[in-house]
Structure formats: structure tokens, C-alpha cells
C-alpha positions in Angstrom: -10.5 5.7 -8.3 -10.3 4.5 -11.9 -8.1 1.5 -12.2 -5.8 0.8 -15.2 -4.7 -2.4 -16.8 -1.4 -2.2 -15.0 -3.2 -1.9 -11.7 -5.1 -5.1 -12.4 -1.9 -6.8 -13.6 -0.1 -5.8 -10.4 -3.0 -7.1 -8.3 -2.9 -10.4 -10.2 0.8 -10.7 -9.6 0.4 -10.1 -5.9 -2.5 -12.6 -5.7 -0.5 -15.2 -7.6 2.4 -14.7 -5.1 0.0 -15.2 -2.2 -1.1 -18.5 -3.8 2.5 -19.5 -4.2 3.1 -18.7 -0.5 0.0 -20.6 0.4 1.3 -23.7 -1.3 4.6 -23.3 0.7 2.8 -23.0 4.0 0.5 -26.0 3.2 3.7 -28.0 2.5 5.0 -27.1 6.0 1.6 -28.0 7.4 1.8 -31.4 5.8 5.2 -32.0 7.3 4.0 -31.0 10.8 0.9 -33.3 10.4 3.1 -36.2 9.2 5.2 -35.9 12.4 2.0 -36.3 14.5 0.7 -39.1 12.3 4.0 -40.9 12.9 3.5 -40.8 16.7 4.8 -37.4 17.8 2.9 -36.5 21.0 4.9 -33.6 22.5 3.0 -30.4 23.0 5.6 -28.7 20.8 4.6 -30.9 17.8 1.0 -29.9 18.3 2.0 -26.3 18.6 4.0 -26.5 15.4 0.9 -28.0 13.6 -1.2 -25.2 15.1 1.3 -22.6 13.9 1.1 -23.9 10.4 -2.7 -23.9 10.4 -2.5 -20.3 11.7 -0.2 -19.5 8.8 -2.4 -21.2 6.2 -5.3 -18.9 7.2 -3.0 -15.9 7.5 -2.0 -16.2 3.8 -5.7 -16.6 2.8 -6.6 -13.5 4.9 -3.9 -11.4 3.4 -5.1 -12.4 -0.1 -8.7 -11.3 0.9 -7.4 -8.0 2.4 -5.5 -7.3 -0.8 -8.8 -7.7 -2.8 -10.8 -5.6 -0.3 -8.3 -2.8 -0.4 -8.0 -2.8 -4.2 -11.8 -2.6 -4.7 -13.6 -1.4 -1.6 -11.4 -0.2 1.2 -12.9 0.2 4.7 -12.4 -2.8 7.0 -13.5 -1.7 10.4 -14.6 -2.9 13.8 -13.5 -5.7 16.0 -15.1 -8.4 13.8 -13.4 -7.3 10.6 -11.8 -10.7 10.1 -15.2 -12.5 9.9 -16.7 -9.6 7.9 -13.8 -9.8 5.4 -14.7 -13.4 4.6 -18.4 -12.6 4.3 -17.6 -9.7 1.9 -15.5 -12.0 -0.3 -18.8 -14.0 -1.0 -20.5 -10.9 -2.4 -20.8 -10.3 -6.1 -20.8 -6.5 -6.4 -21.7 -5.9 -10.1 -20.2 -2.5 -10.5 -17.2 -3.2 -8.3 -16.0 -6.8 -8.4 -17.1 -10.4 -8.7 -17.4 -12.7 -5.7 -14.2 -14.4 -4.7 -15.5 -17.2 -2.5 -18.6 -19.3 -2.5 -20.6 -19.7 0.7 -19.1 -23.3 1.0 -15.5 -22.1 0.6 -16.2 -19.2 3.0 -17.4 -21.7 5.6 -14.3 -23.8 5.3 -11.9 -20.9 5.4 -13.9 -19.5 8.4 -13.1 -22.7 10.3 -9.4 -21.9 9.9 -10.0 -18.3 10.9 -11.8 -19.4 14.1 -8.9 -21.7 14.9 -6.4 -19.0 14.3 -8.2 -16.7 16.7 -8.1 -19.5 19.3 -4.4 -20.2 18.6 -3.5 -16.5 19.0 -5.2 -16.3 22.4 -4.0 -19.6 24.1 -1.2 -18.1 26.1 -0.7 -20.5 29.0 -3.3 -23.1 28.1 -2.3 -26.1 26.1 -3.5 -26.7 22.5 -6.4 -29.2 22.4 -5.1 -32.1 20.2 -8.7 -33.2 19.3 -9.7 -29.7 18.2 -6.5 -29.3 16.3 -6.9 -32.7 14.6 -10.5 -31.7 13.6 -9.3 -28.4 12.1 -6.4 -30.1 10.4 -8.9 -32.1 8.5 -10.3 -28.9 7.0 -6.9 -27.5 5.8 -6.8 -29.6 2.6 -10.4 -29.0 1.5 -10.2 -25.3 2.4 -6.9 -24.8 0.5 -8.2 -26.7 -2.5 -11.4 -24.6 -2.6 -9.4 -21.4 -2.0 -7.0 -22.1 -4.9 -9.9 -23.0 -7.2 -11.6 -19.7 -6.1 -8.3 -17.9 -7.0 -8.2 -19.4 -10.5 -11.7 -18.3 -11.2 -11.2 -14.8 -9.7 -7.9 -14.4 -11.5 -9.5 -15.2 -14.8 -12.2 -12.6 -14.2 -9.6 -10.0 -13.3 -7.6 -10.8 -16.4 -10.8 -10.3 -18.5 -11.4 -6.9 -16.8 -7.7 -5.9 -17.4 -8.0 -6.9 -21.1 -11.2 -4.9 -21.5 -9.5 -1.9 -19.9 -6.7 -2.2 -22.5 -9.3 -2.1 -25.3 -10.9 1.1 -23.8 -7.7 3.0 -23.0 
């Protein structure tokens, strides 16, 4: 399917909204972490922190799904979450530039892995040590993801502008 300038502008607006939402969720994550840093030890405090980490990754994943659907389609199989991140590291010359570096992908994948664990806990308690470890990755992963967004958005804007010249 041939994409128009307005298609790219819509994608950019949606991606920018995802980054805005990411910043809101990261602020909630900081509030939950602050409670724990100030001595909160209840399992509900740890669950709240886990929930915010889950949401941070969720926004990043939605962003990546949006990119994949716009350019490539076809996310299949049980491991599509992991495959999605790997795909975002690919520079596909006739389709799209890479979104994530290998390093950024590894950071985001830590959050994905935690999200998978968090979703499947059920009656087991959340491990505070594991949660604390993953919490340490939230800031670096978010910073790297937002930087990746800036670079990707600039490339999408260049493509959109070139389409305007052609049409």
C-alpha cells in the first residue's frame, strides 16, 4: 500500500501521543518508587510499582505495534512480543528505518520480561529484589526509547516531506 504524507503525519501524531502517555506513566512510576524509597513495605506498594513498570512497557509496546502495523503488518506466534522488539532494530531500506538500537532493545526487553512475569503472578507475591532491579532499568530504558523516538520521528518527517514533493 502506498502511503501519503497525511498517513505519515497521522502516524507521527499517534507516536507523539504515545510518548506523551509514556511520560505520564513514568511520572506515576516515580511516585510509586518514591513511596518504597520512603519506607513503604506493604505488598500493595510493590504491586503498585510493578503495575507502573508493566504500564511503562505497555506504552512502549503499543508504539512498536503501531510502527509494525503501519509498515509491515504480520505479528504472529506466541513470542510475538519478543519478535516485535527484535524487528524494531531492523533497518529495512525499502520499508522503514530501524527504531531501536540493540542496546535500547535490550533495556526495553528487560521491561517486557518483567511485564510477562507480572501478568502471570496470580497468587504468588512479587519479588521485591527482582522488582527493584527492574525499576533500575526504567529510567535508562525510557530515556533511550524517547531518544529513539526523536530520531525515528525526524526520519518519518523527512519521508513525509519527500512524499509531498512527489505528489
